Structure formats: C-alpha cells, structure tokens
N, C-alpha and C positions, 0 to 999 in steps of 0.2 A: 151641944147640940147644934147646928147650922140654924140660922134664921128661917120661920116659914117661909117656904117658896124655892131655900134655898138648895142645888142638889147638895146630894152628900155625898160629897166628896171624900173617898179613903185615906187616910193621914200614911205618909210612907211609914212601910214598918223599919223596926230598930237595925236590920238586916240590910237596909234599899241598897241596891247598886244602880237606881237610876241615878241620870244627871241634875247638878242639881239646879234649881230656877230662882231667879230672886224675887224677893219680896215687891208686888208693886203696892207700892207704898206713894202717900203723894209727893214725897221728897224726890222719890225714885223719877217719877213722871214730871218733874220740875224740874229737875238734873237734866235728862235725855230729849225733853220735848219741851224745850221752853214756847211760851206763848206765841213769839213770831214764827216759830218753825213748824211748819204742817207734815204727817204723816201722808205721803200720796198711796206708798204701795208697800207690802211686806211680804216677804217670798220666804218659806219658811220649809228646812231641809227635814227631816225629823228620822230619827232610829227608831226601829220596831221597840217595844217594851220586852223586858226578861221573856225570856222562851227556859227550853231544854236544849241539851247540848244536841249539834247537829250528828254527832255521831257518838257512840258511848264506846270509850276503849277504856280509858281509868274508870268508869262507873257502870261495868258490863255486870248488869243483873239487877242492878238498881232501882227499885220500884219508882217510879216520879209520880206523884199523884197529886198534881197540882192546877187538875186541868178541869174542875166540875162546872164553874163559869164560862171556860172558854170552849169546851166541847157543846155547850148548847147556844154559844153565839156562833160556831162555827158550821154548825150544823141547819141553825136557821136561815144562816147568810148563804151556805149552799145551795138551802132550797127556794131562797127569793131570785136568785141567778139563773135558777133554772141546771143547774149540777149537781142536783143532789142524787146519791146512792144510796141505802142503807147498807150498813154493815150486817154478813151473813150472821153472825153468831145469835143473832136474837139481844143484845144488850141494849141497855136501857137507860138512859141518862136521868139524872135528880128531878127532870121534869117531864117523866115518864114518855120521853120522847126515842125513837129509835136513832142513833147517832149516825150521821153521815159516813162514809169511809173515809179515809183518812187521803188527803194530796197534799205535797208541800206546795206545790203552785196552784194556781186555781185555775188556770188553763190546759194543766197538764191533765192527766186520764190518774185515778189512783191508782196509788202505788200497790195494794192487794196485801200489806203486809198492815196488823193490827195491833193497838198495845195489848199486851197482856200480863196480867188478866183481865178481863173485860168488866171494866172497873169504871163508873160513870167518872169517875177523877183521873182518871191515866192520860198519861200525855206521851204525844207519838214525839219520834226525835224531829228535832229543831220546831216545836210548835210553840206558841205563845201561851202562856200560863195564864190562871187568875192573875198572878203579882204584874204581869206585864198589860193586860189588861185594865188594872188600878194607876202604873206610872201614866200611861198616856191616856187616861180620863184626868189624871194630876197634871198634864201637858195640856190637854185642853182648856181646863180651868185656869190655868194661868194668861194662856192666850186670850181666852175670854176676859179675865180681869183687864188685862191690858190693850187690846186691839177693839173690844167689845165697847166695855163700860165707861173705860177711863179716856181712849182715843175715838171712838165711833167709829171706827172704819167700814166697819160694816154693819147691817142689819141684825141685830139682837137674835131672828131666828134666821140667819145665816143664808136667807131668799135669794141674795141677790148679791154680787161682786166674791165670790168665793169659788175658787178651782181648786179639787184635790185628785192628784193624779198619784201610784204608786206602783213599782215594781208589784209581779204578780204572785209573788209569795204571799201565802194564806197568813202569816203571822204579819207582812206588812199591811197586809190589807185588814187585818181586824183591828191592828194596831190603829189604823185610820179612823175608821170607826169608832173605836173608843175614843181616839179623840176629837173627835165631833161632838162624841156624845158628853167630852165635858165641856166643850167651845160653845156648843147650842144647846143646853140641857132640855128636856119637854117635862122633866118633873126632878123626883129628888132622887132618883138611882137611873143607872145606866140602861139607855132603851135597847131593845132587842135589835139585833142584825136582819132585821125581815125586808120585806119588799115596800112597806111603808117607809122605812128608814131610807132605801139607798133609792126613792122616790123624790124624799126632801131633801137628800144631800148625795146628789151626783158625785159618782166615783171613778176614775179613770185610770185603766192602766195601759199596758202594750204587749204585745207579743216579746215571745222571750229575744228575739232576733233585732228586733226595734230600740229595743230597752237600752239608754243610754246611762241611765243610772247605776250598770255594773262598772263601767269603764268600757272603751271599745274592742272588746273582745272579736268583735269580725276583723279587725286587723291582725292577722296571725303575727309579726313580729314583737307587737304589744301585748298578745295573750303568750307570749313565750316566754316574757319576760319573767310573767307570773309561773307559767309552770317550768322554769328551772330555777324556781328557790329550794334552796339548800341550808341545810344547819353551818355546812363547814366554809360555805362564802360566808355567813354572816358572822361565824363566829372571827375569821381572818380580819375581817375590817371591822372591829370593833373587840376591843380586851374585856369590856365589860359585857357584851353580851357571849361570850365564850365563857367569863365566870358566871355568867347566870346558869348554861348551860352546865357545869361541872357541879352548881350548888344543887340543881334537880337532878342531875343523874346521880348523887350521893346523896339522896334524902331516904332515908331509913323506908318510909311508906310506899313510898310510889315511884322511887328513883327510877328499879330496873323497868317498869311499865313503862314511866316518862323518857328512858331514854332512848327503848325502842323507838316510839312515835318522834323524838326530837329527830331521829337519824333517818327516819324515812322521808322521801323528797316528799314534796307536800305544796298544793297549789296555791302561789299567794304566803303561804307562811308556815314552814313545820313548827315553830313554837306557838301559833295559835293555839292547835287542837289542845293542848294541855293547859295552857291559860284559860279555854273555852270553858273546859269541865270542871276546872274549879272555882271558876268565877258563876257559873250555873249553879252549883252548890251552895255556896254564897248566898248568892241573891234568894233562893228559896229557904233561906234560915237552916240549910241541911248544916251538918258537921263536918269539917274538913279534917284531913288528918293534922295531927297534932305539931307534927313538924313542918307543916305548911303554914307561916305567918303569911301576913297582910303584906308586910314590907317586901316578901320573896314575890309574892302576887302579882304585886305591882311593877316589880322588875320584867317579869312573863311578860307581863301586857304590854310595856316598854320595848320590849326585845321585838316583840311579835308587829307591833305599828311601826318599828324603824325597819322589819323586813318586808313587810308588805307593803309600805312604802316605797321602797327601792325603786320600782319601779318611775316615778314620777317625782323623781328627784332632777332631773334634768329637764329644762324647758321644751324639751322633743317627746320625755315620756308623757309630758302634761299635754300637750296640744295634738297628739295622736289620740293618748286616751281619754282627757277629758274634753277635748275640743267641742265636740259635738251638745254636752252637755252646757258648757259656759255660752254655747250660741243661742242655747234658749232659755238661760238666765236673762240673759243681754237683750233679749229679741222681745222679751216679756217686760222687761224692766222698760225698754226703750218704748214701747208703746203707751205706756202710763205715764213716762216724762214728757211725751207728746198729748195727753188728756186722750187718749182715744178708748175711752172706757166702754162706749156703745160700740164700739165697732168687735169684733169676731178676732181670737186670736190667730196667730198667721202659721207659716210654717211649722212652729215650733209645737204645734197640738195634731199635725197630720196624721199621725200614727197612733191615736189616743183611741182606748175600745173603752167603751161605757159600761160598767158593771151595772147593768138595768137590770128593774124585776121582769123574772122572766127567761131574759136571755145576757149574753156578753156581746155585743152589737159596735159598730160604728156608728157614730151620730152623724144625721144629714150634715151640719154645720156644726163648724165649731163651737166653743165657750166665747161668753164675751171675754175680753180685755179684764182679767181681776185685779180688786186694791188687794186680795188676800189668795195667797197660792201656796197650797200646801203638797209637800210631795213628802211621799212616803217611801223611805231606802232602808238602808245600811250602813253599818261601821264601816264598811270600805266605801260607801259613796261619801259619808261625810268628813271623812279624816282625809281622804287626797283634796276633796276643796278646800277645807280647812287649808291644808298645806298649800295648795294652790293662790289662797290668799295671801298667806303670809304666815301660819301656826308653824313653830318649828317644827322640825319632823321628829327630834327627840321628846317627844311628850308619850304619856301613856296610851294604853289602848282606849278609845271611846267609850264612855258607860253606855248603856240602854239606858232609850227613850231622849239619846243628847241634839240637839237640835242646832242649825245653822243656818241665820238668820239673814237676807239682802233688808235692810230699808231702804226705801226711795223717799229723800225727805225734800220740801220746798222750804225755803228761806223767806217770807213776805217782803223784809228788808232787802235793800240792792247791796252787793258785795263788789268793789271796782274788781275787774278781773285783772291779774297781774300779765306784765306783756311774757308773751311763750311764743318761744322760734316757733315758725311756719311749719316745719317740718314735724314737728314734738304735736302740736294743736292737730295735723291732718289725719294723727293717730285713732282712728275709729275700728273697731272690731265688725266682723259680718256679720248683717242685719241692721244696724243701726242705720234709719233713715238719714241722719245727718248730724252737723253740728248740735252737740246737746246744748239743750234750753240753758240759759244761765239760772243761777241761782237755785240748784241742782243739787244733790249730796247721796253720799251712800254711806250707810255704817255697815260694817259684818260682824257677827256676834256669832261666838259658840257657847253654846249654854250660858253663863252667867258671865263671860271675858268677851269684852272688844277685839278685835284683830285690825291693826293697822296696816292697808294692803300697802305694799312696797312704793308705788307712783305717789301716796299719798302724804309721808312723812315732810315732805319739803313745803317752806313756807309759802303761801298763795295755791298749795294743791291741795288744802284740808280748811274746815269752817273755823274762819277765825277765833271763835268763841269756844265750840264744841270740843275741838283740838284735830290732831292728827287722823284719829277713827271715823273722824266723820269726812269721809272724802269727796272733792269738787266730783260730781259726774263726770266732768273732761277725766280728771285723773284715772277715774276710777276706768272707763273706757279703755286710756291709756294700756292702761295694765291689762287686760282685757284681749286688749290688741295684741300682744305679745305671745297671749299664753289660748289664743283663738283662730286655727286655718280655716279660709274659706274652705268649700268641698273638693275644686280641685286642689290646693295646696293638702288637705288630709290624704286624698289618693295618693299623691307625690312623694308624703313624708311617709305613709306607712307602706310603700311600696320599699322604702328606702330602706324603712328600719327592718322590714320584713326579709330584706336579701333576695337575690336572685330565687325561681323556684328550681326545686332539685328535681 
C-alpha cells in the first residue's frame, strides 16, 4: 500500500509495452544534478499511452474491451470542452452516463461509427485504453518525483511555470490529462478529466494545418517522401529488411494476410501496420499467434522505424520536415536561458488553442515562458526528433509513453570557454536573441538514455564533469542552426524539394 496521501499509481503489468523510466533515487539525482548545477527548464515530449490499432486488418472482428475507464474519461472531457454528442444507441458507461460519440481528433467531427457491441468497455480504433491511462499516470508520477519533489522546478500543485500542448488526437489529449494527474495528484485516484481539471491545468492544441509535431506536411515535397513509401524500396536498401519481409510472409498463422499488408503502399511505412497490430495485442495481454516471437516483433519494429525515418535521414529532410518544431523548442529554451519567465511566450505559441471549460478557443495572451513544458505527441514526433538530435536510425520503434527531454542547466561555477573560431561561434538558429549566456548547458534524454548531440562531443563543447551528453548551450545552438531554417529558407527549400508544379 502507498503511504497515506500518496497517489495510488498502478504498477506496470507483466506484459507492459511502455517505455522504461529510471528510478529517481538519491544517487540518480546526485549524479545528474550535482549541487552546483541548477535545472533551469525542462521541455518534455511524450508519446501517448497504449491504444488499440489504428486499423484492424489482422485482428478484424476482435473485441477490444480495454476502455471502461477511458470511455468515462473521454466522455467527461468532451462534455468539459463543449463538444459532447451522445451515442444514438442508448448505451451506458460503467458510471451510468451516456457515452460520447467517438472522434479520433478533438477538433474533428464524430466519425459516426461506434464500437460494436454497445459494451461500456468497448474501444474504438486508435483509442487510448485503460492500460494507456495507467502508463501516462506513471510517467507523470515519475516527473513529479524528479521535477517537483527532488528539484522543485515547479510548485507541487502545478499552479505556475507549466505549459502543456498536445496534438488534437484524443488519445494524446487524454494521455496528457493522465500524465498531469500523476504529476499533480489531488488524491489517491486519477481525477476525472472534467471542467475543473481543465481550469486547474490549461492544455493547448492546434488546428491540424498549424500543427508542427506531425512534421511539415504542408510542404508537398516532404509529404511525398512519406506517401511514396513502399516495401520494395526498403527491401532493396537493406538486406535485413528483406529477410524480415520473407520471414513474416512465411508465418503459418498470419503470413498470407501480412504479406498483402506489406505489399500495399502505405503512408510512412508499409511494415508498421503489421507491427502495430501485434504490439497492440501484446500491450493488452492478448495472445499473439504462437509463431510470432518477441524477437520477430522487434525486427518488424526496427524495419518500420527505419522505413519511417528515411525522409529525415538527410539534413534537407530534417530542415524542411521538422525545422518549424525545432525553432519552437529553441525559442522556448532561449527565453528561459535569459531568465524571461515573467514574459509571455513568443511566436512559438501563436497558433495555440486552449482546451478550456466550455469551449476550444484562442487565449487573448500567450502563456508565460514555462519552466516545465510538456508536449503530447506521437511516435512519429519523437523518433524523428531523437534522430535529429543524434540517435542512430537503426533502432526499434519507440515504445508507448516514450519521452524525449530537453533540459536546460546552469552551472554556478565559472568554466573558461575554449577559443572558438568566429565563424563557428556565430552560428545561431532562428529565434535566438543573441549569443547564449555563459555556463548554460543542454542535456537531451530519450526515455532512460542520454543522447550525445553531434556538435557536443568535442572537448570544450560539453560540461567538463558531466561529459559529452551535457552540451554547452553554444554548441547545442550550433547544431540547431544547421537543422533549423529561417522562414524564407524554409519556403525556398520546400519549393526545391517539391519541384516544379505540374
């Protein structure tokens, strides 16, 4: 039993597919945050929790009944923001309320298709499940233990210094609510995501066309790189991907179905739909075909990861696809580095819409510069960002509830700056107000592993005691300058990538 007053955060189930989280022990804190090193700001990107498959192909007809609590929370949330429409079949949830019609995205109209049968536990496709709620509550609890209890970055009630933004996918918004419930608990249970919750914890989203966490699909050339994804090209480029394809097609249980899916062109990755359905089954403790091993599933995930990342393996793809998001990260960090916490956020928040009690609306003024920024996104948000920061492309598909964290640190002691060539020291990304303040550093962490940013490995480019993973702010800006175009550069580079209009 947890101590009196402690939130009852559920432990991960034996079949958990959620990302690993390090234990926040005194030794962990001492090693990463010595007394002379202050945490100034943390920007945390997180993937939503476990969900049902986006489409049921291998599992057509399977009853996904893992959403009893998720349906209650979804209905309460849609009521809170004034977008509730009841189902027409007279169904009732476990708490007796009429469930809301399902919509994949908060700002979209309901699909009109409802889970069958009318079971209060039934899930729609692509819906966050009860397992996913639990995983994000654990993520929030981890952040609370580190950033609230140990480092006192923000108040215990989250009343100031916190900024939350998500894509408008309902599974991501609900994941953010669950994370906030673990980060700022008000009792031993996860709170209801109602109007009172949203009044305490403002959450922002964006219209789909203004969203930067999906990649810049407003650039036709960048979008085409994903639309043209096909298995034949991936098999030609990597022999091991060809081997995974052949092994999957040869499976006695699902081989014929899987091969049809693999052979069909798919946005981003033709391998991912197979991996996604198998992983969704595993994540909810459902049996997998006997001939599908964990090793085989991991290979499918790695192949899908490589295929999806292909468009951002080049600097050109990184700049056009994720430059706008990188600029937002840098702008928020630079404001914090200059101590501007009493000032409003800049242009990086210009397109935000607040999920407010009663309505989704624009706020009259941007929120203040945060000490803790939380960004709810997807695997296809975090994986490209992690690769741009230095993670190898040959990795597995990112687990549910993965986190990518940018920590801004300040060392109270003076460290002599190395002699730097003038041309190199002048490399600043768009949105930076000027040369970075001295003795400030950046650490990028994916789940429980630090990433060494390419420009930070050399001597003098990182913290002398904490090592290459703790990059000088100047060296971090040097990297960001290479991958972040200005608005005019972005337009020109997109035009070049897209080619002449037909």
